N, C-alpha and C positions, 0 to 999 in steps of 0.2 A: 430450630430445628437441626439435629446431631449430622457428628457428618457424614454417617451412611446413608442418614434421608436426601442432605445435597448431591452424596454420588449417586443416587438413583435417579436425583430429576435432572442430573447434567450429564448425567454417562458417562463421568470421569473418576476414576479409579481413587478409593479412599487415600492410596498412597500419592499417587499422583500430586493429588487434592495438597495434603501436606509439604510435596517437593514443591509448590507454587508458591504455598506460604513461606517456604524458609528463603527460597528465592523472588519476593517480594511482588510477586506476580497477583495474591492473594491475603487480604487483610485478616489477618487473624481472628478467628469466631471469638465470642467473648465468654470469657470463663466464667460458668457456672460449678465448678466445682476443681477442685487441682489437675485432672483427669477429663476431664468435659470441656468442650468449649462449643457454643449457640450460635448457629449461623443466621443469615436471613436473607429474604430477597435479593438485599443489593448483592451479597457472595454467589448468587445464580445467574443472575445478572454479570457478574465481573466471570465468572468460570467465561460462559458460552460465549464471552467476546475475545478474551483468552487462548480458547480451542479452538474458533476463529479464525480470527486471527496465524495459527497457528497451523493449522490444520487446512483451513484453505488458503490462505496469505501464504503459505507457505515463511513463517517468519521465524526467526532462533529464538529461543527463551532471551535474551541477549537485549533483545529487538525491541521483544513484547514489554521487555522492564523499561529503558529509556523511553519509550510512548505512553508507556503508565506513568511512570513521573512527571511526565510535560502535561497530563493531559490531569493529574490533582495540583499538577501546580498552579492557585486562584490567583497568582499572580500576572502568570501566562494570558497574553490575549488566544483568542479562538486562532488567528493568524500566528501567530512566535507555534501555539501548538501542532498546526498544520504541516510547519516549517519542520519541527522536529520529527515528528509521524515521514516526511520523506527524505530524511538525515538520516535515521533510523533505517529506513527500507530500502531504500536504495542498492543497487549493487554498489560491493566497492572496488574498482579497479585495479587493478596491480600494479608494478610500479615500469613493467616491460614499455617500450617505444615511449617513456616520455618527453622529448624532446616533438616526434612527431605528436601526441594528444595536446600539450601544449599547444601544439602550431593549430591542429584544430578548434583549442578549444576560441582563438580569438573569433574564430568564425563564429562559432558557438554564442557568443557574448555580441556579436555583429547582427546576427538573426536578432536577437533579443530587443540591441536597442532600435532595431531598423522596425519592428514590429510595437516597442512601445512597453515592451513588458518589465515590469518594475518588478524587478527578481536579481539579488546579490546575486552576482558573478563570480560567488566562491560558494554558489550552492550545488551540494555533492549530484547534483539530478545534472550539472554543469558537464561536469568532470566525465558522469558514466557517459551520457551524449557522445562527447567530447571521445569518447574513450571505443565508440560503437563505430564510429563515423571513422573514424581511423585506419579501425580494422577493415572496414569495407576498402577502401583506398588499398590496404596492405593484399589486400583478394584481388585487387585488380576493377572494385567498383567503386571508381571515385564521383561517377556519373550522379551515384544515385543522393545525392545530395543536393547537387544542379538540378534535378530533376526532380527530386519529390520533396524535398525539405521545406518546403512554404508551404504546399499543401498539405504535407503534415503536421503542422505550428498551424495553419486555421485548421483545422479535422481536431486539435488541440484544446484550439479557443474557446471553441464549441461545446466539445466536452467537458472544461471546467466551468464554461458559466451553466450548463445541466447542473454538477454537481455542487457549484455553491447555491444554486439557486436551493436545491432540496437541503441543504446544511442549513440555512436561513430559516427554513419553515418551521426549523423543529424548538418548542419552547421554556426551555429550558437551556442555561450551560453546560449543562451536564451532558444535558440531552443533546447539544450541539456539537459537542468536544467529540462527542462516541459518532455520533453522524458522520464528522470528519474522517476521522480517524479510518473506520468502518470505509467508507465511502473512499478511500487512498487505497488502501490494500488490497482488499474484497473488489474493489471496483477496478481495479487493474485488473484482477483476473477475471471479469467479468466482460471488461471491453477486450480484453485478449483474446478469449473465445472467439466474441461476436466477431472480432476483423478474422480469425480462422474459419471461420464459418462462413462467413463472404467471401474469404480469399478462394475458397474450395467453390462456390456459388460463382463466382467470376472466371476462375478456369474453364465450370465445366459450360459457360457460355461461350466463352472463349475460344475456345479449342474445341467442343461441339463433343462433349463427352453424352454418354447413353443417357435414356429416362432413368432419375433418380427415384427407389419407391420413396413416398414419404414418410418424413419422422411418426414411430409409434405416438398411438392417440395416449 
């Protein structure tokens, strides 16, 4: 198919498709003439993945590029690709309050040790978690970690087990890797949205909100 048809099938404009090719997010089409390139179903699939990561997952172009480079590296295991996805997608905390974050990070590492998690202590998510907990302390909510962190960790373990079970059911390495990336990025959106909905329900039950109209069919 030509680029116009690729654009129609994916809803991505031709200039954006060409931009993604230049940025390395989409493989170039096969040249059929000096000014014409042909595209196939693999380009449709890749474009839909890129748009989902950017539009729904909120990823930057550079983050998507880094993840796709890991996906396309056949020497990397699925576990390594998943780690790369986490590193590229994780928030990048600022340098403020480094000493406090470093202190809280020790508690995060101890949590992982206590729960037997086989995770590198230098993982970006470790610093992100430590930065969030340190910010809570500065806001006067140090009790959050003492009261909630283990319960959160236990819930996260259950979610992670479901994630890995889903990925394992895919038929090929390409499908497994794509499912891992989709589950990591879009799964975070799903989980956060479900949590927000459940919080609204829990609040209504605890604080006696009035009847809520049912969701639209």
